[in-house]
C-alpha positions in Angstrom: 0.0 0.0 0.0 2.8 2.4 0.8 4.4 1.7 -2.6 1.1 2.6 -4.3 0.8 5.8 -2.2 4.4 7.0 -3.2 3.6 6.2 -6.9 0.3 8.1 -6.8 2.0 11.1 -5.2 3.9 11.8 -8.4 0.9 11.7 -10.8 -1.5 14.3 -12.1 -5.2 13.5 -12.2 -8.3 14.3 -14.3 -11.9 13.2 -14.6 -11.9 10.2 -17.0 -15.6 9.5 -16.9 -18.8 10.7 -15.2 -21.8 8.5 -14.9 -24.9 10.2 -13.6 -28.2 8.5 -12.9 -31.4 9.6 -11.2 -32.4 7.5 -8.2 -35.6 7.5 -6.3 -35.8 6.6 -2.6 -39.3 5.6 -1.4 -40.6 6.1 2.1 -40.8 3.3 4.6 -44.3 1.7 5.3 -46.2 2.8 8.4 -45.2 1.0 11.7 -45.8 -2.6 12.7 -45.0 -3.7 16.3 -41.5 -4.7 15.3 -40.5 -1.7 13.3 -42.0 0.6 16.0 -39.8 -1.1 18.6 -36.7 -0.8 16.4 -37.2 2.8 15.5 -38.2 3.9 19.1 -34.9 2.2 20.3 -32.9 4.1 17.7 -34.6 7.5 17.9 -35.9 7.7 21.5 -33.7 5.2 23.3 -36.7 3.2 24.5 -36.5 -0.5 25.2 -39.1 -2.8 23.7 -41.1 -3.0 26.9 -41.2 0.7 27.5 -42.3 1.3 23.9 -45.2 -1.1 24.3 -46.3 0.5 27.6 -46.3 4.0 26.1 -48.1 2.7 23.0 -50.7 0.9 25.2 -51.5 4.2 26.9 -51.8 6.1 23.5 -54.1 3.3 22.3 -56.3 3.3 25.4 -56.7 7.0 25.1 -57.8 6.6 21.5 -54.9 8.4 19.8 -53.4 5.4 17.8 -54.6 2.2 16.3 -53.9 -1.2 17.9 -50.2 -1.5 18.7 -49.8 -5.3 18.4 -49.8 -5.9 14.6 -47.7 -7.2 11.7 -49.9 -5.5 9.1 -48.7 -2.5 7.0 -52.1 -1.8 5.4 -54.1 1.3 6.3 -57.8 2.1 5.9 -58.8 4.1 2.9 -60.2 6.9 5.1 -56.8 7.3 6.8 -54.9 7.3 3.5 -57.2 10.0 2.1 -57.0 12.1 5.3 -53.2 11.8 5.2 -52.9 12.8 1.5 -55.2 15.9 2.2 -53.0 16.9 5.1 -49.8 16.6 3.0 -51.2 18.7 0.2 -52.4 21.4 2.7 -49.2 21.4 4.8 -46.4 20.8 2.2 -47.9 21.5 -1.2 -49.3 19.3 -4.0 -45.9 18.4 -5.3 -45.4 16.3 -2.1 -48.5 14.3 -2.8 -47.9 11.2 -5.1 -50.3 10.8 -8.1 -51.9 7.7 -6.5 -52.0 6.5 -2.8 -49.2 4.3 -1.7 -50.1 0.6 -1.0 -47.8 -1.5 1.2 -47.4 -5.3 1.5 -45.9 -7.1 4.5 -42.5 -8.7 3.9 -42.7 -10.9 7.0 -43.0 -14.6 6.1 -45.6 -15.5 8.8 -47.5 -12.2 8.9 -51.1 -12.7 9.8 -52.1 -9.0 9.1 -55.2 -9.2 11.3 -54.8 -5.5 12.2 -53.8 -2.5 10.2 -50.5 -0.7 10.7 -49.9 1.5 13.8 -51.0 5.0 12.9 -52.7 8.0 14.5 -56.5 7.7 14.6 -56.7 11.4 13.7 -54.0 12.8 11.4 -55.0 16.4 12.1 -53.9 15.9 15.7 -50.3 16.9 14.9 -47.5 16.4 17.4 -47.5 20.2 18.0 -51.1 20.1 19.1 -50.9 16.9 21.1 -50.7 17.6 24.9 -49.1 14.3 26.1 -46.4 13.5 28.8 -42.8 13.4 27.5 -42.6 9.7 26.6 -46.0 9.6 24.9 -45.2 12.8 23.0 -42.0 11.3 21.6 -43.6 8.1 20.5 -46.7 9.8 19.1 -44.5 12.1 17.0 -42.6 9.1 15.7 -45.9 7.3 14.7 -47.4 10.5 13.2 -44.4 11.4 11.1 -43.9 7.8 9.9 -47.6 7.6 8.8 -47.5 11.0 7.0 -44.2 10.3 5.3 -45.4 6.9 4.1 -47.9 8.7 1.8 -45.5 11.4 0.6 -43.7 11.7 -2.7 -40.4 9.8 -3.2 -37.1 11.7 -2.7 -35.1 12.2 -5.9 -31.3 12.0 -6.0 -28.6 12.4 -8.7 -26.2 9.6 -8.1 -22.7 10.2 -9.5 -20.0 7.7 -10.2 -16.7 9.5 -11.1 -13.7 7.7 -12.4 -10.5 9.7 -11.9 -7.4 8.7 -14.0 -3.7 9.4 -13.6 -2.2 11.3 -16.6 -0.2 8.2 -17.6 -3.3 5.9 -17.3 -1.4 3.8 -14.7 -4.0 4.3 -12.0 -7.8 4.7 -11.8 -9.6 5.9 -8.8 -13.4 6.0 -8.2 -15.7 8.2 -6.2 -19.4 7.7 -5.7 -21.8 10.1 -4.1 -25.2 11.8 -4.5 -26.9 15.1 -4.8 -30.5 15.7 -3.5 -32.7 17.0 -6.3 -36.1 16.8 -4.5 -36.4 16.0 -0.8 -39.9 14.4 -0.9 -40.7 12.5 2.2 -37.2 13.3 3.7 -38.6 16.8 4.4 -40.5 15.1 7.3 -38.9 11.8 8.2 -35.8 9.6 7.7 -35.7 6.1 8.9 -32.9 5.3 11.4 -30.2 2.8 10.5 -28.4 0.3 12.7 -25.3 0.5 10.6 -24.2 3.9 9.4 -22.0 2.7 6.5 -24.1 3.4 3.5 -22.5 3.4 0.0 -23.0 6.4 -2.2 -24.1 8.7 0.6 -21.2 11.1 0.2 -21.8 14.5 -1.3 -19.7 15.3 -4.4 -19.1 18.7 -6.0 -20.1 19.4 -9.7 -17.4 17.9 -11.9 -16.8 18.0 -15.7 -15.3 15.5 -18.1 -11.5 15.8 -18.4 -11.4 18.4 -15.6 -8.0 18.5 -13.9 -8.0 17.6 -10.2 -5.5 18.1 -7.5 -4.7 15.3 -5.1 -4.6 17.1 -1.7 -3.6 13.9 0.2 -3.3 10.2 -0.4 -3.8 8.1 2.7 -3.5 4.3 3.1 -6.0 3.0 5.5 -5.9 -0.4 7.2 -9.2 -2.1 8.0 -9.8 -5.1 10.2 -12.8 -7.3 10.0 -14.8 -6.7 13.2 -17.0 -9.4 14.7 -20.7 -8.5 14.5 -21.7 -6.3 17.4 -23.9 -7.8 20.2 -27.7 -7.5 19.7 -29.4 -4.3 20.8 -33.1 -4.8 21.7 -34.0 -3.3 18.3 -31.7 -5.5 16.2 -32.8 -8.6 18.2 -36.5 -7.9 17.5 -35.6 -7.4 13.8 -33.8 -10.8 13.8 -36.7 -12.5 15.5 -39.1 -11.2 12.8 -36.7 -12.2 10.0 -36.5 -15.8 11.4 -40.2 -16.0 12.0 -39.8 -16.5 15.7 -42.6 -15.2 17.9 -45.5 -12.8 17.2 -45.9 -9.0 17.7 -47.4 -9.8 21.1 -44.4 -11.8 22.2 -41.4 -9.8 20.9 
């Protein structure tokens, strides 16, 4: 690696090729028990038990639908009310041409209940007068439901090949530029692993443009063992393997 670095340091670089493609990213479906537990762990720091206790209170008070479910379907009335709210609050360009329909990916999903959603979409998190835990969880459920019916986000994804002047070396950079924020205006799903390819932002580049190498760094990577389960990633695994039901996670 050090030999490669010292060789590269003597070269001049330019943009050899630019590949640009438009990519759409679609919103996540509304919450099921397992996805609510995962997202509440990531975003609110709640354990599965605490999430369910808070959800139970919101359900009993009539603010959300039943919280033990593996279904991602939502009633037509709720979809229409959500679309109307999006148009009024964010503008018509944030409302997709047709309502979004979701199907469960879980192998043994029974889908006896609809997804976890607010019973009244016009009760926004700002208007809701709940205690701290309930307010956090309600905001999560409300945003996820509204985002699930919003327009997709649009990105320009770039793949740039950078060549040394003598064609002895070729380097590649990938990244993206947000063209239209869509559902990301309101909500982005949390991730357990932050290492996403193509997430970097790149400047505008032109074919054959000369580039300066500011620094060339060799990096050594060691393969790490997978981390221990968090409650969120354990629930995700249980669902993937078809172990248990929403009531027993």
